[in-house]
KEKE-3310 file (N, C-alpha, C; in steps of 0.2 Angstrom, whole numbers, plus 5000, padded with zeros to 4 digits):
npx = (6341:6340:6352:6349:6355:6362:6365:6379:6380:6367:6363:6371:6367:6353:6355:6362:6353:6342:6348:6351:6336:6334:6342:6336:6324:6327:6326:6326:6338:6355:6364:6379:6379:6372:6381:6392:6384:6382:6396:6397:6387:6391:6404:6414:6417:6411:6412:6406:6406:6405:6401:6394:6383:6376:6370:6361:6353:6346:6340:6332:6323:6317:6309:6300:6303:6309:6310:6315:6316:6320:6330:6347:6354:6362:6377:6384:6398:6402:6391:6375:6364:6355:6342:6335:6320:6309:6296:6279:6277:6292:6292:6283:6290:6303:6297:6294:6305:6311:6306:6307:6322:6323:6318:6326:6340:6339:6337:6351:6359:6355:6359:6373:6378:6373:6372:6384:6391:6389:6395:6408:6409:6408:6420:6429:6432:6428:6428:6428:6415:6407:6409:6402:6389:6386:6388:6378:6366:6366:6365:6352:6344:6346:6340:6327:6323:6323:6314:6302:6301:6299:6289:6280)
npy = (6069:6059:6059:6059:6049:6051:6049:6039:6034:6030:6022:6011:6008:6005:5993:5983:5983:5975:5964:5959:5956:5948:5937:5934:5929:5915:5912:5914:5923:5928:5942:5939:5928:5931:5941:5933:5924:5935:5935:5923:5921:5931:5926:5930:5943:5954:5959:5962:5972:5971:5984:5990:5980:5978:5990:5994:5984:5986:5998:5994:5985:5996:6001:5993:5982:5971:5958:5954:5937:5927:5928:5924:5919:5911:5902:5910:5918:5934:5940:5940:5933:5940:5935:5938:5940:5941:5953:5955:5966:5968:5955:5959:5970:5964:5958:5967:5973:5962:5960:5972:5971:5962:5965:5976:5971:5962:5969:5976:5964:5960:5972:5972:5960:5953:5963:5969:5957:5956:5969:5965:5955:5963:5970:5960:5951:5936:5924:5927:5932:5921:5914:5921:5921:5907:5904:5913:5907:5893:5897:5904:5893:5885:5893:5894:5880:5879:5889:5883:5872:5879:5887:5884)
npz = (5238:5224:5211:5194:5183:5166:5149:5144:5155:5160:5150:5151:5165:5162:5154:5161:5172:5163:5161:5172:5177:5168:5171:5184:5181:5177:5190:5209:5216:5224:5226:5224:5217:5206:5201:5198:5186:5177:5172:5168:5158:5149:5145:5152:5148:5154:5169:5184:5200:5217:5222:5211:5209:5220:5225:5213:5214:5226:5221:5210:5218:5226:5215:5213:5205:5208:5223:5240:5242:5252:5266:5272:5286:5293:5292:5282:5277:5284:5286:5281:5267:5255:5245:5228:5218:5206:5204:5199:5192:5189:5180:5169:5165:5160:5150:5141:5138:5133:5120:5114:5114:5105:5094:5091:5090:5081:5069:5071:5069:5055:5049:5052:5049:5038:5028:5029:5025:5012:5006:5010:5000:4989:4989:4986:4995:4997:5003:5018:5018:5014:5024:5034:5031:5030:5044:5049:5042:5050:5062:5061:5056:5069:5078:5073:5075:5089:5092:5087:5095:5109:5106:5098)
capx = (6337:6344:6352:6347:6361:6361:6369:6382:6378:6361:6362:6375:6364:6348:6358:6364:6346:6339:6353:6348:6329:6333:6345:6330:6319:6329:6324:6328:6347:6357:6369:6385:6376:6369:6390:6395:6380:6384:6401:6397:6384:6395:6410:6419:6418:6407:6413:6403:6410:6398:6399:6389:6377:6371:6365:6356:6348:6342:6337:6327:6319:6313:6307:6297:6304:6313:6309:6318:6312:6324:6336:6349:6358:6366:6381:6385:6402:6403:6383:6369:6363:6349:6340:6330:6317:6306:6289:6274:6281:6297:6290:6280:6296:6305:6294:6293:6313:6314:6301:6310:6328:6322:6317:6332:6345:6338:6339:6357:6362:6354:6364:6381:6382:6370:6373:6391:6394:6387:6400:6415:6410:6410:6426:6434:6433:6421:6428:6425:6408:6404:6409:6398:6382:6386:6386:6371:6361:6366:6360:6344:6342:6345:6335:6319:6321:6322:6307:6296:6301:6297:6285:6276)
capy = (6068:6056:6064:6055:6048:6053:6049:6032:6031:6028:6017:6006:6004:6000:5987:5979:5980:5971:5958:5955:5954:5940:5932:5932:5925:5908:5909:5919:5922:5932:5946:5936:5923:5935:5944:5926:5924:5939:5934:5917:5923:5935:5924:5932:5949:5958:5957:5967:5973:5972:5990:5991:5976:5979:5997:5992:5978:5991:6002:5989:5984:6002:6002:5987:5976:5964:5959:5948:5932:5924:5931:5919:5924:5907:5898:5914:5922:5940:5943:5938:5933:5942:5932:5942:5937:5945:5955:5955:5972:5965:5951:5963:5975:5960:5955:5974:5974:5956:5961:5978:5970:5958:5970:5981:5967:5958:5972:5976:5959:5962:5977:5971:5953:5953:5969:5968:5951:5960:5974:5960:5952:5968:5971:5955:5946:5932:5918:5928:5934:5916:5911:5925:5918:5901:5905:5916:5901:5889:5900:5904:5885:5883:5896:5892:5874:5883:5893:5878:5868:5883:5892:5881)
capz = (5233:5220:5205:5189:5177:5159:5144:5144:5162:5160:5145:5154:5169:5160:5150:5168:5175:5160:5162:5180:5176:5163:5176:5188:5177:5179:5198:5213:5217:5229:5224:5222:5211:5200:5198:5192:5182:5171:5170:5164:5151:5144:5144:5155:5146:5159:5178:5190:5206:5221:5222:5206:5210:5227:5224:5208:5217:5230:5217:5208:5224:5226:5208:5213:5200:5211:5229:5244:5244:5258:5268:5274:5291:5296:5286:5278:5280:5283:5286:5278:5260:5254:5238:5225:5215:5201:5206:5195:5188:5185:5175:5164:5162:5158:5145:5137:5136:5127:5114:5111:5112:5099:5087:5088:5090:5075:5065:5070:5066:5048:5046:5054:5047:5031:5023:5029:5020:5004:5006:5011:4994:4983:4991:4984:5001:4997:5008:5024:5017:5014:5031:5039:5029:5033:5051:5050:5041:5054:5068:5059:5057:5076:5081:5071:5079:5096:5093:5085:5101:5114:5105:5093)
cpx = (6342:6345:6352:6353:6358:6366:6371:6379:6372:6357:6365:6370:6357:6350:6358:6357:6342:6343:6352:6342:6330:6337:6339:6325:6320:6327:6328:6336:6350:6363:6376:6384:6375:6378:6390:6390:6380:6390:6401:6392:6387:6401:6415:6423:6415:6407:6411:6405:6402:6396:6395:6383:6373:6367:6360:6350:6343:6336:6331:6321:6314:6308:6299:6297:6306:6310:6314:6314:6314:6330:6339:6356:6364:6371:6383:6391:6400:6396:6379:6368:6355:6348:6334:6325:6312:6298:6283:6276:6288:6297:6288:6286:6301:6303:6295:6301:6315:6310:6305:6317:6328:6322:6324:6339:6345:6341:6347:6362:6362:6359:6372:6383:6379:6373:6381:6395:6394:6392:6407:6415:6412:6418:6433:6435:6428:6423:6426:6418:6405:6404:6403:6390:6382:6383:6379:6366:6361:6363:6353:6342:6341:6340:6328:6318:6320:6315:6302:6297:6297:6290:6280:6271)
cpy = (6064:6059:6057:6055:6048:6050:6040:6030:6027:6022:6010:6002:6001:5994:5981:5979:5975:5965:5954:5953:5947:5935:5930:5928:5918:5906:5913:5916:5928:5935:5944:5931:5927:5940:5938:5925:5927:5937:5929:5917:5926:5933:5927:5940:5955:5956:5964:5966:5974:5979:5994:5988:5978:5986:5998:5989:5982:5995:5999:5988:5990:6003:5997:5981:5970:5964:5953:5943:5928:5928:5925:5921:5918:5904:5902:5919:5929:5944:5938:5938:5933:5939:5936:5938:5943:5946:5954:5961:5969:5960:5955:5967:5971:5959:5961:5973:5968:5957:5967:5976:5966:5961:5973:5976:5963:5963:5975:5971:5959:5966:5975:5965:5953:5958:5969:5963:5953:5964:5970:5957:5956:5970:5966:5949:5941:5926:5921:5928:5927:5913:5914:5921:5911:5901:5908:5910:5896:5892:5902:5898:5884:5887:5895:5885:5876:5884:5889:5875:5873:5887:5890:5878)
cpz = (5228:5213:5199:5184:5171:5154:5143:5149:5164:5155:5147:5161:5168:5157:5157:5170:5170:5159:5168:5181:5172:5167:5181:5186:5179:5186:5202:5214:5221:5224:5220:5216:5206:5197:5195:5187:5176:5169:5167:5157:5146:5142:5147:5153:5150:5165:5181:5195:5209:5222:5217:5207:5213:5227:5219:5211:5221:5225:5213:5213:5225:5221:5209:5208:5202:5219:5234:5246:5250:5259:5273:5279:5293:5291:5281:5280:5279:5284:5285:5271:5259:5245:5234:5220:5211:5203:5200:5190:5185:5179:5168:5160:5158:5151:5138:5134:5131:5120:5110:5109:5106:5093:5086:5087:5084:5068:5064:5068:5058:5045:5045:5049:5039:5025:5023:5025:5013:5004:5006:5002:4989:4984:4989:4990:5002:5002:5015:5023:5017:5021:5035:5037:5031:5041:5053:5049:5045:5062:5067:5060:5065:5080:5080:5073:5087:5097:5092:5091:5106:5112:5100:5097)
residu = (MET:LYS:ARG:GLU:LYS:SER:GLY:ALA:ALA:ALA:ILE:TYR:ARG:GLU:SER:LEU:LYS:SER:VAL:ILE:LEU:ARG:ILE:LEU:ALA:GLU:GLY:PRO:ARG:HIS:GLY:TYR:ASP:ILE:MET:LYS:ARG:ILE:GLU:GLU:VAL:THR:MET:GLY:ARG:TRP:ARG:LYS:ALA:ALA:GLY:THR:ILE:TYR:PRO:LEU:LEU:GLU:SER:MET:LYS:GLU:GLU:GLY:LEU:ILE:GLU:VAL:VAL:GLU:VAL:VAL:GLU:THR:GLY:VAL:ARG:GLY:GLY:LYS:ARG:VAL:VAL:TYR:GLY:LEU:THR:GLU:LYS:GLY:TRP:LYS:THR:LEU:ALA:ASP:ILE:LEU:VAL:ASP:LYS:ALA:LYS:VAL:LYS:LEU:ARG:PHE:VAL:GLU:TRP:MET:LEU:ILE:GLU:GLY:SER:LYS:ILE:LEU:ARG:GLU:LYS:GLY:LEU:LYS:GLU:PRO:ALA:ASP:GLU:ILE:CYS:ARG:VAL:VAL:ARG:ASP:GLU:VAL:LYS:ARG:LEU:GLU:GLU:CYS:MET:ALA:ASP:LYS:CYS:GLY)
# end
């Protein structure tokens, strides 16, 4: 019987599953490619080992979130390459995660950056507060343009 993880381990596992689902939304990938993509999108701050990724991929497959779309056995050093893609359940789960993350992350950004810059200004740190506001304004403008292009 599988032991369920709790606390920080469960949060970490769910975060990693979310990232893998988002990566597979770009198209089918094999485990090593997923590891490299995680490293790329986190600018090297999050490096996952095979011992973390492959068991999680197997678990996600058992949950019905992903499926094997191809197995390459020739020209692969050390065995075979298993390519995964999202299932219908995986796509639905990803959509739910993205909606939830958008709400939570945007509230966090507001608290951290906007309210944080007000506190800095009150403490006499006008220049960093102004820089935060400039960065946030620029990013909001960029996001609005992106949303208009892709959602409009």
